[in-house]
C-alpha positions as CSV (number, residue, x, y, z in Angstrom):
1,N,34.9,-26.6,0.3
2,H,35.3,-22.9,0.2
3,V,35.9,-22.3,-3.5
4,F,34.9,-18.7,-4.4
5,A,34.1,-17.9,-0.8
6,E,37.2,-15.8,-0.1
7,S,39.5,-13.6,-2.1
8,V,42.5,-15.2,-3.7
9,A,43.8,-11.9,-5.1
10,D,46.6,-11.7,-2.5
11,L,47.1,-15.5,-2.2
12,V,47.6,-16.6,-5.7
13,E,50.8,-15.6,-7.6
14,G,50.0,-13.4,-10.6
15,Y,46.2,-13.1,-9.9
16,R,46.3,-9.3,-9.5
17,D,48.4,-9.0,-12.7
18,E,45.7,-10.7,-14.7
19,I,42.4,-9.9,-12.9
20,E,41.6,-6.2,-12.8
21,H,38.6,-6.4,-10.6
22,P,38.8,-9.3,-8.1
23,M,35.5,-10.5,-6.6
24,D,34.5,-13.4,-4.3
25,L,31.4,-14.6,-2.6
26,G,32.6,-13.5,0.8
27,T,33.0,-9.9,-0.3
28,M,29.6,-10.1,-1.9
29,R,28.1,-11.4,1.4
30,S,29.7,-8.4,3.2
31,K,28.3,-6.0,0.6
32,V,24.8,-7.5,1.1
33,R,25.0,-7.2,4.8
34,T,26.1,-3.6,4.7
35,G,23.6,-2.5,2.0
36,K,26.2,-1.8,-0.6
37,Y,24.1,-3.1,-3.5
38,P,21.8,-0.4,-4.7
39,T,20.1,-2.7,-7.3
40,M,19.8,-6.4,-8.0
41,R,21.7,-5.7,-11.3
42,A,24.7,-4.5,-9.2
43,F,24.6,-7.8,-7.3
44,A,24.3,-9.9,-10.5
45,D,27.2,-8.0,-12.0
46,D,29.5,-8.8,-9.1
47,L,28.3,-12.5,-9.3
48,E,29.2,-12.6,-13.0
49,L,32.6,-11.1,-12.1
50,V,33.3,-14.0,-9.8
51,W,32.6,-16.5,-12.6
52,S,34.3,-14.6,-15.4
53,N,37.4,-13.9,-13.3
54,C,37.7,-17.6,-12.6
55,E,37.4,-18.5,-16.3
56,R,39.9,-15.9,-17.3
57,F,42.5,-16.8,-14.7
58,N,42.2,-20.6,-14.7
59,G,41.3,-21.3,-18.4
60,P,38.5,-23.4,-19.9
61,D,39.7,-26.8,-18.8
62,S,40.3,-26.1,-15.1
63,P,38.0,-27.8,-12.6
64,F,37.5,-24.4,-11.0
65,T,36.2,-23.1,-14.3
66,K,33.9,-26.1,-14.8
67,L,32.5,-25.5,-11.3
68,A,32.1,-21.8,-12.1
69,V,30.1,-22.6,-15.3
70,K,27.8,-24.8,-13.3
71,L,27.4,-22.2,-10.5
72,R,26.7,-19.5,-13.1
73,A,23.8,-21.5,-14.5
74,A,22.4,-22.3,-11.1
75,T,22.7,-18.7,-9.8
76,A,21.2,-17.3,-13.1
77,K,18.1,-19.4,-12.4
78,L,18.0,-18.2,-8.8
79,L,18.4,-14.6,-9.8
80,K,15.6,-14.9,-12.4
81,T,13.3,-16.4,-9.7
82,A,14.2,-13.7,-7.2
83,A,13.7,-10.9,-9.8
84,K,10.2,-12.3,-10.7
85,G,9.3,-12.5,-7.0
86,L,10.4,-8.9,-6.4
87,Q,8.5,-7.8,-9.4
88,D,5.4,-9.6,-8.3
89,A,5.7,-8.1,-4.8
90,L,6.1,-4.6,-6.2
91,H,3.0,-5.0,-8.3
92,R,1.1,-6.3,-5.3
93,L,2.3,-3.4,-3.2
94,T,1.4,-0.9,-5.9
95,R,-2.1,-2.4,-6.2
96,E,-2.5,-2.3,-2.4
97,K,-1.3,1.3,-2.3
98,L,-3.7,2.3,-5.1
99,A,-6.6,0.5,-3.3
100,R,-5.7,2.4,-0.1
101,S,-5.6,5.7,-1.9
102,A,-8.9,5.0,-3.6
103,A,-10.4,4.1,-0.2
104,Q,-9.1,7.3,1.3
105,A,-10.5,9.3,-1.6
106,R,-13.9,7.7,-1.1
107,T,-13.7,8.4,2.6
108,L,-12.9,12.1,1.9
109,L,-15.8,12.3,-0.6
110,A,-18.2,10.6,1.7
111,E,-17.3,12.8,4.7
112,P,-16.7,16.2,3.0
113,E,-17.6,18.2,6.0
114,S,-14.5,16.9,7.8
115,N,-12.3,18.7,5.3
116,G,-14.4,22.0,5.2
117,V,-16.0,21.3,1.9
118,P,-19.8,20.9,1.9
119,A,-21.1,17.8,0.3
120,R,-22.6,18.0,-3.2
121,G,-26.4,18.5,-2.8
122,A,-25.9,19.5,0.8
123,P,-27.8,22.7,1.9
124,R,-25.8,25.9,1.6
125,E,-25.6,28.4,4.4
126,G,-29.0,30.0,4.5
127,G,-30.9,26.7,3.8
128,A,-30.9,26.4,-0.1
129,A,-29.6,23.1,-1.5
130,R,-26.4,23.2,-3.5
131,P,-27.0,22.3,-7.2
132,V,-25.7,19.0,-8.4
133,A,-24.0,19.1,-11.8
134,S,-25.0,16.4,-14.2
135,A,-22.5,14.7,-16.4
């Protein structure tokens, strides 16, 4: 069954008169493949448009609307899970990036001669040790 998979805007009499912004899953798939969704919210908005257009055009008692209601609930759960996964991945990447930055900073501090800055406490030119400031 290919319900919602293709646009019905040009196939169903009166659809374009009633539905201002047609949307279908096939169009959404194409937009995903071509990188047209800048955010997950934009994707979710188009998905909601599929379900709300169906309800508006077919009415509350239509089998299509009843299917749209079920699919809306199922996809809402999937989107919530996907959003949580993306958020977790972002936090993990942020922690990893911070850890790498800290490691790089430690390396720079441990090897100050490599960046032209003498180490704290290292002898100055002429042999005297550099003073170490206390906190």
